C-alpha positions in Angstrom: -19.2 8.8 2.7 -20.2 7.6 -1.1 -16.9 6.7 -2.7 -14.1 7.4 -0.6 -11.2 6.7 -1.1 -7.9 6.4 1.5 -4.2 6.0 0.5 -0.9 6.0 1.1 0.6 9.8 1.1 4.4 9.1 1.4 6.3 6.0 0.8 3.3 3.2 1.7 3.5 1.8 5.6 1.7 5.1 6.6 -0.8 2.4 9.2 -3.5 2.6 6.3 -5.0 -0.4 7.9 -6.0 1.9 11.2 -8.3 4.4 9.5 -9.4 1.8 6.5 -10.4 -0.1 9.4 -12.2 2.7 10.7 -13.9 3.8 7.8 -14.2 0.1 6.6 -16.6 -0.4 9.5 -19.1 2.9 8.4 -19.5 0.8 4.6 -20.9 -1.3 2.8 -18.9 -2.3 0.4 -14.5 -2.1 0.3 -12.6 -2.3 -2.3 -8.9 -2.8 -3.0 -8.3 -1.8 -6.6 -4.7 -2.6 -6.9 -1.3 -4.4 -5.9 -1.1 -8.0 -5.0 -0.2 -9.8 -1.5 3.6 -7.5 -1.7 1.2 -5.2 0.3 0.1 -5.1 5.1 -2.6 -3.6 6.2 -2.4 -4.7 10.3 -5.5 -3.7 12.3 -5.7 -4.6 15.7 -9.2 -5.3 16.6 -10.8 -7.5 19.6 -7.6 -8.2 21.3 -6.7 -10.1 17.3 -4.2 -8.6 15.3 -5.0 -9.2 11.7 -1.9 -8.8 8.7 -3.7 -8.2 6.2 -2.8 -8.0 2.4 -5.0 -9.2 -0.5 -8.1 -9.0 1.6 -10.1 -6.2 2.4 -10.1 -4.8 5.5 -13.8 -4.4 6.0 -13.5 -8.3 6.1 -13.9 -8.1 9.9 -17.0 -6.8 9.8 -19.9 -8.9 8.9 -22.2 -6.9 7.4 -19.5 -5.6 5.1 -19.2 -6.9 0.6 -14.8 -6.6 0.6 -13.8 -6.7 -3.3 -10.9 -7.4 -4.5 -11.2 -5.7 -8.2 -9.9 -6.3 -11.4 -6.5 -3.9 -10.8 -5.3 -6.8 -8.7 -2.8 -9.3 -8.9 -3.7 -12.4 -6.7 -1.2 -15.3 -6.0 -4.0 -18.1 -5.1 -2.3 -19.7 -2.9 -1.7 -16.8 -0.8 -5.0 -16.0 -0.8 -6.7 -18.6 -0.1 -3.9 -19.0 3.0 -4.9 -15.4 4.5 -8.9 -17.0 3.7 -7.9 -19.8 5.7 -5.7 -17.6 8.8 -9.2 -16.0 9.1 -11.2 -18.7 9.0 -9.0 -20.0 12.1 -10.3 -16.8 13.9 -14.0 -16.4 13.3 -13.7 -14.3 10.5 -16.3 -14.8 7.7 -15.6 -14.0 4.2 -18.8 -15.4 2.5 -18.8 -11.7 1.8 -15.6 -11.4 -0.2 -15.2 -11.5 -4.1 -12.6 -11.2 -6.4 -12.9 -9.7 -10.1 -12.9 -12.2 -13.1 -9.9 -10.0 -14.5 -7.6 -9.9 -11.7 -4.6 -11.7 -13.2 -2.8 -14.3 -11.6 0.7 -14.3 -9.9 1.9 -18.2 -10.5 5.0 -19.9 -9.4 6.7 -18.7 -13.0 6.2 -14.7 -11.7 7.8 -15.5 -7.8 11.1 -17.6 -9.8 11.3 -14.6 -12.4 11.4 -12.0 -9.9 14.1 -13.3 -7.8 16.0 -14.1 -10.8 15.8 -10.4 -12.1 17.2 -8.8 -8.7 19.5 -11.2 -8.7 21.2 -10.1 -11.6 20.4 -6.3 -11.5 22.1 -6.2 -7.7 25.3 -7.5 -10.2 25.9 -4.4 -11.0 24.2 -2.1 -7.9 20.9 -1.9 -10.1 18.6 -3.8 -7.7 14.9 -2.1 -7.1 14.1 -3.6 -3.6 11.4 -5.9 -4.7 9.2 -8.2 -2.3 9.8 -10.9 -4.3 6.6 -11.8 -4.8 6.2 -11.9 -8.2 4.3 -8.3 -8.4 5.9 -7.1 -11.1 6.7 -10.0 -13.3 2.9 -10.6 -13.1 1.8 -6.8 -14.5 4.5 -7.3 -17.1 2.2 -10.5 -18.1 -0.3 -8.3 -18.6 0.8 -5.6 -20.4 2.4 -7.9 -22.5 -1.6 -9.2 -22.8 -0.1 -12.7 -21.5 -0.8 -13.0 -18.7 -3.3 -15.9 -17.3 -6.6 -13.8 -15.4 -9.0 -15.3 -12.4 -11.8 -16.4 -15.0 -9.6 -18.4 -17.2 -8.1 -20.1 -13.9 -11.0 -21.2 -12.7 -12.4 -22.4 -15.5 -12.0 -26.2 -15.7 -11.9 -26.4 -19.4 -9.2 -23.5 -19.8 -7.2 -24.3 -16.1 -4.5 -27.0 -17.6 -4.3 -25.8 -21.0 -3.8 -21.9 -19.9 -1.2 -22.7 -17.0 1.0 -25.1 -19.8 1.2 -22.7 -22.2 2.3 -20.0 -19.9 4.5 -22.4 -17.5 6.5 -23.5 -21.4 7.2 -20.1 -22.2 8.3 -18.6 -18.7 10.6 -21.6 -18.7 12.4 -20.2 -22.2 12.7 -17.0 -20.3 14.1 -18.9 -17.2 16.8 -21.0 -18.4 17.6 -18.9 -22.3 18.1 -15.9 -20.0 18.6 -16.1 -16.5 20.2 -20.2 -16.5 17.5 -21.1 -14.0 15.9 -24.3 -13.4 12.7 -24.8 -15.0 9.1 -24.9 -13.8 8.2 -28.4 -13.2 4.1 -27.8 -15.2 3.1 -31.3 -14.1 3.6 -30.2 -9.9 1.9 -27.1 -10.8 -1.0 -27.8 -12.5 -1.7 -30.9 -10.0 -1.4 -28.0 -7.0 -2.6 -24.8 -8.7 -5.9 -27.4 -9.7 -6.8 -27.6 -6.1 -6.8 -24.0 -5.2 -8.9 -23.2 -8.5 -11.5 -25.6 -7.2 -11.9 -23.3 -4.2 -11.3 -19.9 -5.3 -14.4 -20.6 -8.2 -16.6 -19.5 -6.0 -15.8 -16.3 -4.7 -14.9 -15.4 -8.4 -17.5 -12.7 -10.2 -17.8 -9.3 -11.9 -17.0 -6.9 -8.9 -16.8 -4.0 -11.3 -20.7 -4.9 -11.2 -20.9 -4.8 -7.6 -19.3 -1.5 -7.2 -21.2 0.2 -9.1 -24.6 -1.1 -8.1 -23.8 0.0 -4.7 -22.5 3.2 -6.2 -25.9 4.0 -7.3 -27.9 2.4 -4.7 -26.0 5.5 -2.4 -24.5 3.0 -0.1 -21.3 4.0 1.4 -18.1 2.6 -1.0 -14.7 2.7 1.1 -11.5 2.0 -1.8 -8.9 0.6 -0.2 -4.8 2.0 -1.4 -2.1 0.0 -1.2 1.4 0.6 -0.4 2.0 5.1 -1.1 2.0 7.6 -3.4 5.8 8.2 -4.3 5.7 4.5 -5.3 2.8 4.9 -8.3 3.9 3.6 -11.3 3.7 6.9 -13.0 4.5 9.5 -10.3 6.1 7.5 -7.7 10.6 8.0 -7.6 10.7 6.0 -10.7 12.1 3.0 -11.1 12.1 2.8 -7.1 7.8 2.3 -7.3 5.9 -0.5 -7.6 3.9 -1.9 -10.5 0.7 -0.5 -10.7 -1.1 3.0 -9.4 -1.8 3.6 -5.7 -2.5 7.6 -6.5 -6.5 8.1 -6.2 -6.8 7.9 -10.1 -5.8 4.6 -9.7 -8.4 3.7 -8.0 -10.9 4.3 -10.5 -9.3 1.8 -13.2 -8.3 -0.8 -10.4 -12.2 -1.0 -9.0 -14.0 -0.4 -12.8 -16.1 2.5 -12.1 -15.4 6.2 -13.2 -14.1 9.0 -11.1 -17.6 10.1 -10.0 -17.8 7.5 -8.0 -15.4 9.5 -6.0 -16.3 12.0 -3.2 -13.5 12.7 -1.0 -9.7 11.8 -0.9 -7.9 10.9 2.4 -4.4 11.1 2.5 -2.4 9.0 4.8 0.7 10.6 6.4 2.9 9.4 9.0 4.1 12.5 11.3 7.9 11.4 10.4 8.8 9.0 7.4 9.9 5.9 5.8 10.3 3.8 2.8 11.5 -0.3 2.3 13.5 -0.9 -0.4 16.2 1.5 -2.3 15.8 4.9 -3.6 15.5 8.1 -3.3 14.5 9.2 1.0 16.1 12.8 0.9 15.2 13.2 4.5 16.6 9.6 5.8 18.0 9.3 9.1 21.9 7.2 9.2 22.1 8.5 13.4 20.9 7.4 16.7 17.6 9.4 16.3 16.6 7.0 12.8 17.3 3.9 14.9 15.1 6.1 18.0 12.6 6.2 15.7 12.1 3.4 14.1 12.3 1.2 17.2 10.1 3.3 18.8 7.3 2.9 15.8 7.6 -0.5 15.0 9.0 0.1 11.8 9.3 -3.3 10.4 7.4 -4.6 7.2 4.6 -6.2 7.7 5.0 -8.2 5.1 8.5 -8.8 5.1 9.5 -7.8 8.5 12.4 -5.5 6.8 13.5 -2.7 9.0 12.1 0.8 7.3 14.6 3.5 6.0 13.4 6.1 9.1 13.6 10.3 8.3 12.1 13.4 9.3 8.4 14.8 7.8 9.0 15.8 4.7 6.6 18.6 3.5 8.1 18.3 0.0 7.0 15.3 -0.8 3.3 16.0 1.0 2.3 19.0 -0.9 3.1 16.3 -4.0 0.9 13.7 -2.9 -1.7 16.3 -2.1 -2.1 17.6 -5.5 -1.2 14.5 -7.3 -4.3 12.8 -5.4 -6.4 15.3 -5.2 -6.6 14.9 -1.9 -9.7 16.5 0.6 -8.2 15.6 3.8 -5.9 14.7 5.3 -4.2 12.3 8.4 -1.2 12.3 10.4 -0.8 9.3 12.2 2.2 7.2 14.4 2.6 10.7 15.9 3.6 8.9 19.7 6.7 7.8 18.6 8.0 10.9 18.2 7.7 11.5 22.3 10.9 11.9 24.3 12.8 13.7 21.1 13.8 17.2 22.6 13.6 18.4 19.0 11.2 17.8 16.0 12.1 18.4 12.3 10.3 18.8 9.2 11.9 19.6 5.7 10.5 22.6 3.5 12.7 22.7 0.9 15.8 20.8 -1.1 19.2 22.4 -1.9 20.2 20.4 -4.5 23.8 19.8 -6.0 23.9 22.4 -8.4 23.2 24.7 -5.7 19.2 25.6 -6.8 17.1 25.6 -3.8 13.2 24.4 -4.6 10.4 24.1 -2.6 8.2 21.3 -5.4 9.5 17.6 -5.7 11.6 17.7 -9.0 10.2 15.7 -12.0 13.1 13.9 -12.8 14.1 12.1 -9.4 17.5 11.4 -10.1 17.8 15.2 -9.2 16.9 14.0 -5.4 20.9 12.6 -5.8 22.7 13.9 -3.2 20.5 17.1 -2.5 20.2 18.7 1.3 16.8 19.1 3.1 16.2 22.2 4.7 14.4 22.0 8.0 12.2 24.2 10.2 12.5 22.9 13.7 10.3 22.5 16.6 9.7 21.9 20.4 9.9 17.6 21.0 7.4 16.5 23.8 7.8 14.2 26.5 4.5 13.6 27.7 2.2 10.1 26.8 -0.3 11.1 24.5 -1.9 8.1 23.7 -4.7 8.3 26.1 -5.8 11.8 24.4 -8.9 11.4 22.5 -9.4 15.7 21.4 -6.9 17.8 20.1 -7.1 20.4 23.3 -5.7 17.4 25.1 -2.4 17.1 23.6 0.7 19.5 24.5 0.9 22.8 23.3 4.8 21.6 21.2 1.8 18.6 19.9 -0.7 21.0 18.8 1.8 23.7 17.2 3.9 20.4 14.9 0.5 20.3 13.6 -0.8 23.0 12.7 2.6 23.7 10.5 2.1 20.6 9.1 -1.7 21.7 8.0 -0.2 24.7 6.9 2.9 23.3 4.9 1.1 20.7 3.2 -1.5 22.5 1.8 -4.7 20.2 2.9 -6.9 20.0 6.3 -6.1 18.1 8.6 -8.8 15.7 9.8 -7.5 13.4 12.1 -4.5 12.0 14.2 -3.7 9.3 15.3 -1.9 8.9 19.0 -1.6 4.5 19.5 -2.3 1.7 17.4 -5.8 0.4 18.4 -8.7 1.3 16.6 -9.5 4.2 19.7 -6.4 5.8 19.9 -7.3 8.9 17.1 -8.4 12.3 17.4 -11.0 13.7 14.9 -11.0 17.4 14.7 -13.3 17.4 11.8 
């Protein structure tokens, strides 16, 4: 498995955590390379449910080294809360490392995120962010004015960089948005304690990762969010602020693309998304509600109900292409049980009358488009105990084989329930 990437192939929330967890058990080192605590992986292990946001899923395996790479933005308070939660459940974080280059999410980023979204909501242009401060932190990173983790944990620099950044951001908070200024003294007092606790975790994780690759160890690159939320390749502007595509894992972990040997994309057997933006197969009827409730489609981080719709093969083919996927997983097949018919979108009929089978580069073209569907018979059987493809109902087998043909990528695993062992390996 040296250099295996596992990523989301739709708009996130595909159930990546389960499959990342499976392969983390076979890995020597797991790397998280982008995003922040706006992401969430739910893993069920040993009868416990773990909701991981920043910490890689390998943390549940004592022998595994876990890396938060330089492309991740880290909320010090949030990551410490996650560490404490793991300790309460008896999980060690002795093999957790945070890159010194990670940018820190600080109170002004949270405030600016909320103020910006509120301002955009006035004219209907809100993005639907999680208000976790992710975007403003990446903005500072691009502006070259951010606070990096090595600044944050340096006792000689800590107060200076925090006060300077706070003073500048307060001018924006008060002058642009009319908000209340952040109390720099309170931030320094609170966050100094966080810096002290985080200091032992901070190192050069790019070197750790490179050494593992060079030694031929099993390295897993753990994706967050999903392909259609990528800053460049997603449905802009309704995207995240980082790069969830496969190429982003190299930049965000600090190793080159030759470190990657395989790229696995995780799809649901249907489609969901959270927040605003285009969603051609979205369902607004009882079927959409049925899938949402049967699949437990509520955000790991926010608890928000997810928008639900049929599987979109146009989106899926796009994800296969822009990630260079070598294999695919179809997860969460079981929630479709009981539906008389299953649909798959194979093309879009645009407002100008044109029918397209590839995702337009200008996502504004999706406004008002009509999905063109193929229809399949549904299934009533309980498939959660199936452990081979042959055990699945014939209707499910036909559905999976057609998905494989439509997306143009080998399907190597299926998810038929939430537990670690509720999977079918096809190759």
